[in-house]
C-alpha positions in Angstrom: 73.9 60.5 11.4 74.9 61.4 7.9 75.1 57.9 6.4 72.1 55.8 7.3 72.4 52.1 7.6 71.6 50.2 4.5 71.5 53.3 2.3 73.7 54.1 -0.7 75.9 57.3 -0.8 73.6 58.5 -3.6 70.5 58.2 -1.3 72.3 60.0 1.6 73.7 62.7 -0.7 70.2 64.0 -1.4 69.5 64.2 2.4 72.7 66.1 3.3 73.3 69.8 2.9 76.2 71.0 0.7 78.4 71.8 3.6 77.8 68.4 5.1 78.7 66.7 1.9 82.0 68.5 1.9 82.9 67.7 5.5 85.5 65.0 6.4 82.8 62.8 8.0 80.9 62.8 4.8 83.9 61.8 2.8 84.8 59.1 5.3 81.3 57.8 5.2 81.3 57.6 1.4 84.6 55.8 1.4 83.3 53.2 3.9 80.1 52.7 1.9 82.2 52.2 -1.3 84.5 49.8 0.5 81.6 47.9 1.9 80.0 47.5 -1.5 83.1 46.7 -3.6 85.4 44.7 -1.3 84.9 41.5 -3.4 86.3 43.3 -6.4 89.4 44.4 -4.4 89.8 40.8 -3.4 90.1 39.9 -7.1 92.6 42.6 -7.7 94.8 41.3 -4.8 94.9 37.8 -6.4 95.6 39.3 -9.8 98.5 41.3 -8.4 100.0 38.2 -6.8 99.7 36.3 -10.1 101.5 39.1 -12.0 104.5 39.5 -9.6 105.2 36.1 -8.0 108.0 33.8 -9.1 106.0 30.6 -9.5 109.1 28.4 -9.8 109.9 29.3 -6.2 106.4 30.1 -5.0 106.8 27.6 -2.1 109.4 29.8 -0.4 108.4 32.2 2.3 108.7 35.1 2.3 107.5 35.0 -1.3 110.0 35.5 -4.1 108.9 38.2 -6.5 109.6 38.3 -10.3 109.5 41.9 -11.3 110.7 41.2 -14.8 107.2 41.4 -16.2 107.2 37.8 -17.4 104.5 36.5 -15.1 102.3 39.5 -15.9 102.8 38.9 -19.6 101.8 35.3 -19.3 98.7 36.2 -17.4 97.5 39.3 -19.3 98.0 37.8 -22.8 96.4 34.5 -22.0 93.0 33.8 -23.8 91.9 31.9 -20.7 92.5 34.9 -18.5 91.0 37.4 -21.0 88.0 35.3 -21.6 87.1 35.6 -17.9 88.5 38.9 -16.9 87.0 41.1 -19.7 83.4 39.8 -19.0 84.1 40.4 -15.3 85.2 43.9 -15.9 82.2 44.6 -18.1 79.9 43.1 -15.4 81.4 45.3 -12.7 80.9 48.4 -14.8 77.3 47.4 -15.4 76.7 46.9 -11.7 78.1 50.4 -11.0 75.7 51.9 -13.5 72.8 49.7 -12.4 73.4 50.6 -8.7 73.4 54.3 -9.4 70.4 54.2 -11.7 68.3 52.2 -9.2 69.8 53.8 -6.1 70.7 50.5 -4.6 71.9 50.2 -1.0 75.5 49.3 -0.4 74.3 45.9 0.8 72.5 45.1 -2.4 75.5 46.4 -4.5 77.9 44.3 -2.5 75.8 41.2 -3.0 75.7 41.8 -6.8 79.5 42.3 -6.8 79.9 39.1 -4.8 77.9 37.0 -7.3 79.6 38.6 -10.3 83.2 38.0 -9.1 82.2 34.4 -8.1 80.7 33.9 -11.6 83.7 35.0 -13.6 86.6 34.8 -11.2 86.6 32.6 -8.1 84.5 29.7 -9.3 85.8 29.8 -12.9 89.2 31.6 -13.3 90.5 30.2 -10.0 88.9 26.8 -9.3 87.5 25.5 -12.6 90.3 26.7 -14.9 93.2 26.6 -12.4 92.3 23.6 -10.2 90.1 21.3 -12.4 91.2 21.9 -16.1 94.5 23.5 -15.1 94.7 25.8 -18.0 95.1 29.2 -16.3 98.7 30.5 -16.4 100.5 31.1 -13.1 97.4 30.4 -11.0 97.5 26.7 -12.0 101.1 26.5 -10.7 100.0 28.2 -7.5 97.3 25.6 -7.0 99.9 22.8 -7.4 102.0 24.4 -4.7 98.9 24.8 -2.4 98.0 21.1 -2.9 100.4 18.9 -4.9 97.7 16.3 -5.4 96.8 18.5 -8.4 99.7 16.9 -10.2 97.8 13.6 -10.2 95.1 12.9 -12.9 91.6 14.2 -12.3 89.6 11.9 -10.0 92.7 10.3 -8.5 91.8 9.3 -5.0 94.2 11.9 -3.6 92.3 14.8 -5.2 88.8 13.3 -5.6 87.4 15.7 -2.9 88.9 18.6 -4.8 87.4 17.6 -8.1 84.0 17.0 -6.5 84.2 20.6 -5.3 85.2 21.8 -8.8 82.2 19.9 -10.4 79.9 21.4 -7.8 81.1 24.8 -8.9 80.9 24.0 -12.6 77.4 22.5 -12.6 75.7 24.2 -9.7 77.4 27.2 -8.2 78.2 29.0 -11.5 74.7 28.7 -12.9 73.3 29.7 -9.5 75.5 32.8 -9.4 74.3 33.8 -12.8 70.7 33.1 -11.8 70.9 35.3 -8.6 72.4 38.1 -10.7 69.5 37.8 -13.2 67.0 38.1 -10.3 68.8 41.1 -9.0 68.7 42.7 -12.4 65.0 42.1 -12.6 64.5 43.4 -9.1 62.7 40.1 -8.4 61.1 40.1 -5.0 62.2 36.5 -4.5 65.9 37.2 -5.2 66.9 37.1 -1.5 65.4 33.6 -1.1 67.4 32.3 -4.1 70.5 34.1 -2.8 70.3 32.4 0.6 70.1 29.0 -1.1 73.1 29.8 -3.4 75.1 31.0 -0.4 74.2 27.8 1.5 75.6 25.7 -1.4 78.8 27.8 -1.3 79.1 27.2 2.5 78.6 23.5 2.2 80.9 23.2 -0.8 83.7 25.0 1.0 83.5 22.6 4.0 83.6 19.5 1.7 86.6 21.0 -0.3 88.8 21.8 2.6 87.8 19.4 5.4 89.7 16.3 4.1 93.0 18.2 3.9 92.6 19.9 7.2 91.6 16.6 8.9 94.7 14.9 7.5 97.0 17.8 8.5 98.1 18.3 4.9 100.1 21.6 4.7 102.6 21.9 2.0 103.8 25.6 2.2 102.6 29.0 3.1 100.3 29.0 0.1 98.3 26.2 1.8 97.7 28.5 4.7 96.8 31.4 2.4 94.4 29.2 0.5 92.5 28.2 3.6 92.5 31.7 4.9 91.0 33.0 1.7 88.6 30.0 1.6 87.2 31.0 5.0 85.6 34.0 3.2 83.2 31.4 1.7 82.2 30.4 5.2 81.9 33.9 6.7 80.2 35.8 3.9 77.3 33.3 3.3 76.6 33.6 7.1 76.6 37.4 6.7 74.1 37.1 3.8 71.9 34.8 5.9 72.0 37.1 8.9 71.1 40.1 6.8 68.1 38.5 5.3 67.0 37.0 8.7 67.2 40.5 10.2 65.3 42.0 7.3 62.5 39.4 7.6 62.3 39.8 11.3 62.0 43.5 10.9 59.1 43.0 8.5 57.5 40.7 11.0 57.9 43.2 13.8 56.2 45.9 11.7 53.4 43.6 10.7 52.9 42.6 14.3 52.6 46.2 15.5 50.3 47.0 12.7 48.1 44.0 13.6 47.9 45.1 17.3 47.0 48.6 16.3 44.3 47.4 14.0 42.9 45.1 16.7 42.9 47.9 19.2 
């Protein structure tokens, strides 16, 4: 097998002969490895594209009404709120690309770093904190209102108190934790995976608390409500993926130790 599980394309490249590296299977393997590592960044680009082409005044209509005049894109791309988050995000992703190559990271570790980077500068901040809580992000703020009209009420109004609690959890806990996990990855700290599982568990619990009241009450306002919850499911699925990866890794270590202990005893 050309691409070994858990290895980066750079690691496998050194194991393959030149003719293998030029084969279709090799190219497909490299593409899959890249997709597995960078899908959170593609998720960001999908949301950014929607922000730049949707007609927010009629965003509740399905199929979505597009505004290709360039006006939504101009509002977004010239906003200091957007630039203040997106430029650091872009810089961070370029750094991860360089760091991953220099340290020959597996696609799994690269993916985890990308996940925490996009959460730090995009999903927790650009989306939830600046669009849902402070409501300063152009276009995305209007989309949040369409997803849940309770955003039109003042912060901490009873109709949106569960949403604001989630935003505060992100502001005071999840954003610092995302930065901390990235710092541990950059240091190659051996305890980084333990901290990562904790951070992922907070994301999982926060997602439940954010969405459960609206789902329990049957609050659905337009197709954006469904899209919001579908996207939110990622913060239930991927933390479980992170947990399973680290459980499997620890069990594998235990299995090796157990065999070694039996051999020594014999």
